VEXMIGU-114701 format. One record per residue (C-alpha): x, y, z; residue in one letter. Coordinates in pm, whole numbers. Layout:
# residues N
node xx=X, yy=Y, zz=Z, r=a
...
***
This chain:
# residues 101
node xx=499, yy=-3730, zz=-223, r=m
node xx=428, yy=-3550, zz=101, r=s
node xx=447, yy=-3178, zz=160, r=l
node xx=725, yy=-3225, zz=415, r=l
node xx=953, yy=-3402, zz=168, r=s
node xx=1008, yy=-3080, zz=-32, r=h
node xx=1317, yy=-2886, zz=67, r=r
node xx=1291, yy=-2520, zz=141, r=m
node xx=1536, yy=-2298, zz=-50, r=p
node xx=1839, yy=-2185, zz=142, r=s
node xx=1844, yy=-1824, zz=268, r=p
node xx=2113, yy=-1745, zz=10, r=a
node xx=1900, yy=-1883, zz=-274, r=a
node xx=1598, yy=-1693, zz=-146, r=a
node xx=1808, yy=-1376, zz=-133, r=g
node xx=1926, yy=-1424, zz=-490, r=v
node xx=1568, yy=-1477, zz=-609, r=l
node xx=1457, yy=-1164, zz=-423, r=l
node xx=1737, yy=-958, zz=-580, r=c
node xx=1647, yy=-1086, zz=-926, r=l
node xx=1282, yy=-999, zz=-872, r=a
node xx=1371, yy=-648, zz=-753, r=l
node xx=1612, yy=-593, zz=-1041, r=a
node xx=1351, yy=-706, zz=-1292, r=t
node xx=1084, yy=-480, zz=-1145, r=s
node xx=1324, yy=-183, zz=-1149, r=a
node xx=1361, yy=-216, zz=-1525, r=c
node xx=1017, yy=-75, zz=-1600, r=s
node xx=1011, yy=236, zz=-1812, r=t
node xx=849, yy=563, zz=-1705, r=p
node xx=572, yy=491, zz=-1956, r=q
node xx=505, yy=152, zz=-1795, r=e
node xx=496, yy=307, zz=-1447, r=r
node xx=259, yy=580, zz=-1570, r=a
node xx=32, yy=318, zz=-1725, r=a
node xx=32, yy=123, zz=-1397, r=q
node xx=-59, yy=436, zz=-1199, r=k
node xx=-334, yy=516, zz=-1451, r=q
node xx=-475, yy=164, zz=-1407, r=a
node xx=-464, yy=205, zz=-1027, r=e
node xx=-655, yy=534, zz=-1051, r=m
node xx=-919, yy=380, zz=-1280, r=v
node xx=-961, yy=102, zz=-1022, r=n
node xx=-997, yy=356, zz=-739, r=q
node xx=-1258, yy=550, zz=-940, r=m
node xx=-1459, yy=230, zz=-987, r=q
node xx=-1442, yy=148, zz=-616, r=i
node xx=-1484, yy=490, zz=-451, r=y
node xx=-1648, yy=696, zz=-729, r=g
node xx=-2006, yy=586, zz=-659, r=p
node xx=-1969, yy=672, zz=-288, r=a
node xx=-1835, yy=1018, zz=-372, r=c
node xx=-2123, yy=1071, zz=-617, r=s
node xx=-2372, yy=975, zz=-344, r=r
node xx=-2200, yy=1227, zz=-117, r=l
node xx=-2298, yy=1497, zz=-367, r=g
node xx=-1979, yy=1551, zz=-566, r=y
node xx=-2019, yy=1600, zz=-940, r=a
node xx=-1860, yy=1316, zz=-1135, r=v
node xx=-1522, yy=1402, zz=-1295, r=d
node xx=-1484, yy=1723, zz=-1094, r=s
node xx=-1177, yy=1806, zz=-887, r=d
node xx=-1367, yy=1770, zz=-555, r=p
node xx=-1491, yy=1427, zz=-673, r=w
node xx=-1134, yy=1318, zz=-747, r=r
node xx=-1020, yy=1453, zz=-411, r=s
node xx=-1297, yy=1257, zz=-241, r=c
node xx=-1180, yy=938, zz=-417, r=i
node xx=-822, yy=992, zz=-304, r=l
node xx=-923, yy=1067, zz=55, r=s
node xx=-1151, yy=760, zz=77, r=l
node xx=-876, yy=543, zz=-70, r=s
node xx=-621, yy=681, zz=175, r=t
node xx=-860, yy=631, zz=467, r=k
node xx=-923, yy=273, zz=359, r=d
node xx=-548, yy=204, zz=323, r=d
node xx=-477, yy=346, zz=670, r=l
node xx=-752, yy=136, zz=825, r=q
node xx=-634, yy=-175, zz=643, r=r
node xx=-257, yy=-141, zz=676, r=y
node xx=-202, yy=113, zz=955, r=g
node xx=-1, yy=434, zz=940, r=p
node xx=335, yy=258, zz=910, r=g
node xx=607, yy=137, zz=1140, r=p
node xx=694, yy=348, zz=1439, r=g
node xx=382, yy=562, zz=1442, r=w
node xx=65, yy=531, zz=1637, r=g
node xx=-74, yy=571, zz=1986, r=p
node xx=219, yy=403, zz=2161, r=g
node xx=498, yy=581, zz=1978, r=y
node xx=577, yy=832, zz=2252, r=w
node xx=406, yy=644, zz=2532, r=g
node xx=503, yy=294, zz=2633, r=g
node xx=798, yy=213, zz=2415, r=g
node xx=1138, yy=378, zz=2407, r=y
node xx=1046, yy=684, zz=2612, r=w
node xx=833, yy=486, zz=2857, r=g
node xx=631, yy=636, zz=3139, r=h
node xx=925, yy=722, zz=3355, r=r
node xx=921, yy=1021, zz=3581, r=r
node xx=1232, yy=1232, zz=3555, r=w
***
């Protein structure tokens, strides 16, 4: 059976599946969300902790934790960008343009 013989789901079916996925993910309890955030922080400490230690911060100190958060944020901004609508061209070439009044 070829890859092209499979039918793609209709937009309505895809929308229903998306709504079900969102509804299911919204059912997590505060304890589950806290556990997920704790796991994310442990992962960040494993990734960025050694770099912050090499920068001279004492392990498990508040400045060390702050260093981890700032390195993680910097990495996220480099990887994903600052978000839609912001950046060097926001006021320049788009909506406002370079028109002279």
